[in-house]
C-alpha positions as CSV (number, residue, x, y, z in Angstrom):
1,M,-75.5,34.7,46.8
2,K,-71.9,34.0,45.7
3,R,-72.4,35.7,42.5
4,S,-73.8,38.7,44.1
5,L,-70.7,38.9,46.4
6,V,-68.2,38.5,43.5
7,A,-70.1,41.2,41.5
8,A,-69.8,43.5,44.5
9,A,-66.3,42.8,45.0
10,A,-65.5,43.4,41.3
11,C,-67.5,46.8,41.5
12,A,-65.6,47.7,44.6
13,A,-62.3,47.0,42.9
14,V,-63.2,49.0,39.7
15,S,-64.3,52.0,41.9
16,W,-61.1,51.9,44.0
17,A,-58.9,51.7,40.8
18,S,-60.9,54.4,39.2
19,A,-60.3,56.7,42.4
20,Q,-56.7,56.3,42.2
21,S,-55.8,56.5,38.6
22,S,-57.1,57.1,35.0
23,V,-56.9,54.7,32.1
24,T,-57.6,55.7,28.5
25,L,-58.1,53.5,25.5
26,F,-56.9,55.3,22.3
27,G,-56.0,54.5,18.7
28,V,-55.9,55.3,14.9
29,V,-57.4,53.3,11.9
30,D,-56.0,54.7,8.6
31,A,-56.5,53.1,5.2
32,A,-55.7,54.3,1.6
33,V,-56.1,53.2,-2.0
34,T,-52.7,53.4,-3.3
35,Y,-51.2,53.1,-6.9
36,T,-47.6,52.9,-7.5
37,T,-45.3,52.3,-10.6
38,G,-41.8,51.9,-11.4
39,S,-40.0,52.4,-14.8
40,G,-37.2,51.2,-16.9
41,P,-36.6,47.7,-18.5
42,V,-37.3,45.9,-15.2
43,S,-40.4,47.4,-13.6
44,S,-44.0,46.9,-12.3
45,S,-47.0,48.7,-11.0
46,R,-49.3,47.8,-8.2
47,W,-52.8,48.6,-6.8
48,Q,-53.2,48.2,-3.0
49,L,-55.2,48.9,-0.1
50,T,-52.7,50.3,2.4
51,N,-52.7,51.3,6.2
52,S,-51.1,54.0,8.1
53,S,-50.5,56.4,5.0
54,N,-51.5,59.6,6.8
55,T,-50.8,58.3,10.4
56,F,-49.8,54.9,11.7
57,S,-52.7,52.9,12.7
58,R,-52.6,51.9,16.3
59,L,-54.4,50.5,19.4
60,G,-53.2,51.4,22.9
61,F,-53.8,51.9,26.5
62,R,-52.3,54.5,28.8
63,G,-52.9,55.4,32.4
64,T,-51.6,57.6,35.1
65,E,-52.0,57.5,39.0
66,D,-51.5,60.6,41.0
67,L,-49.0,59.8,43.7
68,G,-49.3,63.1,45.6
69,G,-46.5,65.6,46.1
70,G,-46.2,66.2,42.4
71,L,-45.4,62.7,41.7
72,A,-47.1,60.4,39.1
73,A,-46.7,56.9,38.0
74,S,-47.7,55.9,34.4
75,F,-48.0,53.1,32.0
76,W,-48.3,53.1,28.1
77,L,-49.0,50.0,26.0
78,E,-49.3,50.6,22.3
79,S,-49.7,48.3,19.4
80,G,-49.2,48.9,15.7
81,L,-52.3,47.8,13.7
82,Q,-52.4,46.8,10.1
83,N,-56.1,47.4,9.6
84,D,-56.1,46.3,5.9
85,T,-55.3,42.7,7.1
86,G,-56.1,42.7,10.8
87,T,-52.7,41.9,11.8
88,S,-50.2,43.8,14.0
89,F,-46.8,45.4,13.0
90,G,-43.7,43.4,14.1
91,T,-41.2,44.4,16.7
92,N,-37.7,43.8,18.0
93,T,-36.6,42.4,21.4
94,N,-33.0,42.9,21.5
95,N,-32.0,45.9,19.2
96,Q,-30.3,43.3,17.0
97,R,-31.3,41.6,13.6
98,N,-31.9,38.2,15.5
99,G,-34.4,39.9,17.8
100,N,-36.9,40.8,14.9
101,V,-40.5,39.5,15.6
102,G,-42.7,39.3,12.5
103,D,-46.3,40.7,11.9
104,G,-48.7,38.8,14.1
105,G,-51.2,39.1,17.1
106,L,-51.3,41.9,19.6
107,I,-47.9,43.0,20.1
108,Y,-47.1,46.3,22.0
109,G,-44.2,47.0,19.7
110,R,-44.8,50.7,19.1
111,R,-44.4,51.5,23.0
112,S,-44.5,49.6,26.2
113,T,-43.4,51.6,29.2
114,V,-43.8,52.4,32.8
115,S,-42.6,55.7,34.2
116,L,-42.4,58.0,37.2
117,S,-42.6,61.8,36.7
118,G,-42.4,64.8,38.9
119,V,-40.7,68.2,39.0
120,F,-37.4,66.5,38.1
121,G,-38.7,65.3,34.9
122,E,-39.6,61.8,33.8
123,V,-37.8,58.3,34.0
124,R,-39.3,56.0,31.6
125,L,-38.4,52.1,31.4
126,G,-39.3,49.7,28.5
127,R,-39.6,49.8,24.8
128,D,-39.6,53.4,23.6
129,Y,-38.8,55.8,20.8
130,T,-35.0,56.5,20.4
131,P,-34.0,60.2,20.5
132,T,-32.6,60.0,17.0
133,F,-35.9,59.2,15.5
134,W,-37.9,62.1,16.7
135,N,-36.2,64.8,14.4
136,T,-37.1,62.7,11.3
137,A,-40.6,62.5,12.5
138,L,-41.5,65.8,13.9
139,F,-39.7,67.9,11.3
140,D,-41.3,66.2,8.3
141,P,-44.7,67.7,6.9
142,F,-46.0,64.1,6.5
143,G,-45.1,63.3,10.0
144,T,-45.0,59.7,10.9
145,G,-47.2,58.1,8.4
146,G,-46.1,55.2,6.4
147,G,-47.5,56.4,3.0
148,I,-45.8,57.4,-0.3
149,G,-45.2,61.0,1.0
150,A,-43.3,60.2,4.2
151,N,-39.6,61.0,4.8
152,Q,-37.5,59.2,2.3
153,I,-34.5,59.5,4.5
154,Y,-36.3,57.3,7.0
155,F,-37.2,54.7,4.4
156,T,-33.7,54.5,2.7
157,S,-31.2,55.3,5.4
158,L,-29.0,52.6,7.3
159,G,-30.3,54.0,10.5
160,G,-34.0,54.5,9.5
161,L,-36.8,52.0,9.1
162,S,-34.8,48.9,8.6
163,A,-32.4,49.5,11.7
164,P,-33.4,47.6,14.9
165,T,-33.0,50.9,16.8
166,G,-33.9,53.2,13.8
167,T,-37.3,54.0,15.4
168,R,-37.6,52.4,18.9
169,A,-35.3,50.6,21.4
170,S,-36.2,47.8,23.7
171,N,-34.8,47.2,27.1
172,S,-34.3,51.0,27.6
173,V,-34.1,53.4,30.5
174,G,-34.9,57.0,29.4
175,Y,-35.0,60.4,31.2
176,F,-36.9,63.4,29.9
177,L,-36.2,67.0,31.1
178,P,-39.2,68.8,32.8
179,P,-41.4,71.1,30.7
180,T,-40.4,74.1,32.9
181,L,-37.1,75.2,31.6
182,G,-38.1,78.1,29.6
183,G,-38.5,76.3,26.2
184,F,-35.5,74.0,26.4
185,Y,-36.3,70.1,26.3
186,G,-34.3,66.9,26.1
187,Q,-34.2,63.2,26.2
188,L,-31.5,60.6,27.3
189,M,-31.7,56.8,26.6
190,V,-29.6,53.7,27.3
191,A,-30.7,50.5,26.0
192,L,-29.5,47.1,26.3
193,G,-29.0,44.2,23.7
194,E,-28.9,41.9,26.8
195,N,-26.4,39.4,25.3
196,P,-24.4,37.1,27.7
197,S,-20.8,37.8,28.4
198,N,-19.5,34.8,26.5
199,A,-21.6,35.5,23.4
200,V,-19.5,35.5,20.0
201,L,-20.2,35.7,16.4
202,P,-18.9,32.4,14.7
203,G,-16.2,32.5,12.2
204,P,-12.5,32.1,11.5
205,V,-11.8,34.7,14.1
206,P,-14.7,34.7,16.5
207,L,-15.9,38.3,17.5
208,S,-17.3,39.1,20.8
209,I,-21.0,40.3,20.6
210,E,-21.6,40.8,24.3
211,D,-22.3,44.6,23.6
212,D,-24.4,44.1,20.3
213,G,-27.6,46.0,20.5
214,D,-26.5,48.4,23.3
215,Y,-27.8,51.8,22.4
216,T,-27.1,55.3,23.7
217,G,-28.7,58.5,22.5
218,M,-29.7,62.1,23.4
219,R,-31.7,64.9,22.0
220,V,-31.8,68.5,23.1
221,G,-33.9,71.3,21.7
222,Y,-35.5,74.7,22.1
223,L,-39.1,75.7,21.5
224,N,-40.2,79.1,21.7
225,G,-43.4,80.2,19.9
226,P,-43.2,79.8,16.3
227,F,-39.7,78.4,16.5
228,N,-38.4,74.9,17.2
229,V,-35.0,73.4,16.7
230,A,-33.4,70.1,18.0
231,L,-30.2,68.3,17.7
232,S,-30.0,64.5,18.3
233,T,-27.3,61.8,18.2
234,G,-27.1,58.1,18.9
235,R,-25.0,55.0,18.7
236,T,-25.7,51.3,18.6
237,K,-23.0,48.9,19.1
238,Y,-22.4,46.1,16.8
239,A,-19.2,43.7,16.4
240,V,-19.2,44.2,12.7
241,G,-19.5,48.1,12.9
242,D,-21.3,50.5,15.1
243,L,-24.3,52.3,13.9
244,R,-24.1,56.1,14.5
245,V,-26.8,58.5,13.6
246,T,-26.9,62.4,14.1
247,N,-29.6,64.8,12.8
248,L,-30.6,68.5,13.2
249,G,-34.3,69.5,12.6
250,A,-35.8,73.0,12.8
251,S,-39.0,74.6,11.9
252,Y,-40.6,78.1,12.0
253,T,-44.4,79.1,11.8
254,F,-44.9,82.3,9.8
255,A,-48.1,83.7,11.4
256,A,-48.4,86.5,9.1
257,F,-48.1,84.4,6.0
258,M,-51.2,82.3,6.2
259,G,-49.7,80.4,9.1
260,V,-47.3,78.4,6.9
261,R,-44.9,76.2,8.8
262,V,-41.6,75.7,7.0
263,M,-39.3,72.9,8.4
264,G,-36.2,70.9,7.6
265,E,-33.9,68.2,8.6
266,Y,-30.2,67.4,8.1
267,Y,-29.2,63.8,8.7
268,T,-25.7,62.0,8.8
269,E,-25.0,58.4,9.7
270,S,-22.4,55.6,9.5
271,L,-22.4,52.0,9.7
272,G,-19.1,50.4,9.9
273,E,-17.2,51.8,6.9
274,V,-20.3,52.9,5.1
275,D,-21.5,56.7,5.5
276,G,-24.9,58.2,4.5
277,K,-26.3,61.7,4.5
278,G,-29.5,63.3,3.6
279,A,-31.7,66.4,3.9
280,L,-35.3,67.4,3.8
281,L,-37.1,70.7,3.2
282,G,-40.9,71.2,3.4
283,F,-44.0,72.9,4.6
284,N,-47.5,72.7,6.0
285,L,-49.9,75.3,4.9
286,P,-53.4,75.5,6.7
287,V,-56.3,76.1,4.2
288,G,-59.6,76.4,5.8
289,A,-60.6,73.0,7.4
290,G,-57.6,71.4,5.7
291,E,-53.9,71.5,5.0
292,I,-51.6,71.5,2.1
293,K,-48.2,69.8,2.6
294,A,-45.2,69.3,0.4
295,S,-41.6,68.1,0.9
296,Y,-38.5,67.2,-0.9
297,A,-36.1,64.7,0.5
298,W,-32.7,63.7,-0.7
299,Y,-30.5,60.8,0.6
300,R,-26.9,59.4,-0.6
301,R,-25.2,56.4,0.4
302,E,-21.2,56.7,0.5
303,P,-19.6,53.2,0.7
304,G,-16.2,54.6,0.2
305,F,-13.2,53.2,-1.9
306,N,-14.2,55.4,-4.9
307,L,-17.4,53.2,-5.3
308,P,-20.6,54.7,-6.7
309,R,-22.5,56.6,-4.2
310,P,-26.4,55.7,-4.7
311,T,-28.5,58.8,-4.5
312,V,-32.4,59.0,-4.2
313,G,-34.6,62.1,-4.1
314,K,-38.2,62.5,-3.6
315,F,-40.9,65.2,-4.0
316,A,-44.3,64.8,-2.3
317,L,-47.4,66.9,-2.3
318,G,-50.5,66.2,-0.2
319,Y,-53.8,67.6,1.0
320,V,-55.6,66.7,4.3
321,Y,-59.2,67.8,4.8
322,N,-60.5,67.4,8.3
323,L,-64.0,66.2,8.5
324,S,-64.0,66.7,12.2
325,K,-61.4,66.9,15.1
326,R,-61.0,63.1,14.8
327,S,-61.6,62.2,11.1
328,A,-60.0,63.3,7.9
329,V,-59.6,62.4,4.2
330,Y,-56.5,62.9,2.3
331,A,-54.6,62.7,-0.9
332,T,-51.0,62.4,-1.7
333,A,-48.8,62.2,-4.9
334,A,-45.0,61.5,-5.0
335,W,-42.2,61.3,-7.5
336,L,-39.0,59.6,-6.8
337,S,-35.8,59.7,-8.7
338,N,-32.7,57.4,-8.6
339,S,-29.1,58.0,-9.7
340,N,-25.6,56.3,-9.3
341,G,-27.2,52.8,-9.3
342,S,-30.0,53.5,-6.8
343,A,-33.1,51.7,-7.4
344,Q,-35.4,52.8,-4.6
345,T,-39.2,52.6,-5.2
346,L,-42.6,53.6,-3.9
347,G,-45.0,51.0,-2.7
348,G,-42.7,47.9,-3.1
349,V,-42.9,48.0,-6.9
350,L,-39.9,47.2,-9.1
351,T,-38.0,50.0,-10.9
352,S,-34.7,49.7,-12.8
353,P,-31.6,51.4,-11.3
354,D,-31.2,55.0,-12.3
355,H,-34.9,55.1,-13.1
356,G,-37.9,56.8,-11.2
357,S,-40.9,55.7,-9.5
358,R,-44.2,57.5,-8.8
359,G,-47.5,57.1,-6.9
360,T,-50.8,58.4,-5.6
361,E,-53.0,57.6,-2.6
362,F,-56.2,58.5,-1.4
363,G,-57.2,57.6,2.2
364,L,-59.5,58.1,5.3
365,R,-58.1,58.4,8.9
366,H,-60.1,58.1,12.1
367,A,-58.7,58.6,15.6
368,F,-60.4,57.8,18.9
């Protein structure tokens, strides 16, 4: 009898929840066989089964409750997935180096937010993408994948993949303009490092790190038919020198020329006394059930004091064939060059300074 009552109560609870809101399970599983090699006196090569080469693998839950009167409450929990090993990607808890959390169990490091939306736009709280990340992702033909074709600016820059706020920020409050402004869109974000007021960096002259990890950023753009342009800027405070990132991205789809979408990004940054800048130009060309994509990205570090300015360039060419709306196979080839002491590589292999690296990958992606 008790079991029957418990079961009935559980069913009633589920029915009530379903009537009030909707919850979606979603994800991507992406795997590729990758070969990369360096060059020069000190170099290596490597075969790997990699993940996320076309689109970052993930597992997530999202839901929305209609509150009436045009208001809605939503949540989004999304974990990065390294499906070649079964582990998750790491995360960062306070927008500082000491907040890095390594790969491990189910960590909702890609996004973990709760939000309220209406005619005023959307207010979002939690761990979310920084405004300065979006131009690097959306105006790259290879999107947000982690493969050998993805934006070299993102992989090399001071404010890119390696920066605590290069992709996302924890402890953030964000605001998004409503999608009813005639093509104009925008995002504001403030995020906290959450250090105590007496926090200091030890040393001969102790430095206050109370504000370390505090991030402020914004992005404004305009989308009208085939044309899209956006400008973003952001600053993360650090006692040893603030990280500042600004980028401009744009794209145009030429419907009369096989629907090719041409896009580009211009990127500048500084971390303390060190500057950096880069640019990307590329295209996506639909071909039947597939798509050809190509890009050239360039990045230069500028340390000042007449020191060498390491420079890296990468050309990438790829093809994606869609087996269905959710599944695709793909292939990518990339060639990377270094100068002025740079020693960037593809796929984690060794290459000597001022020498190149190249690679190929063949993969399968499924979304659900």
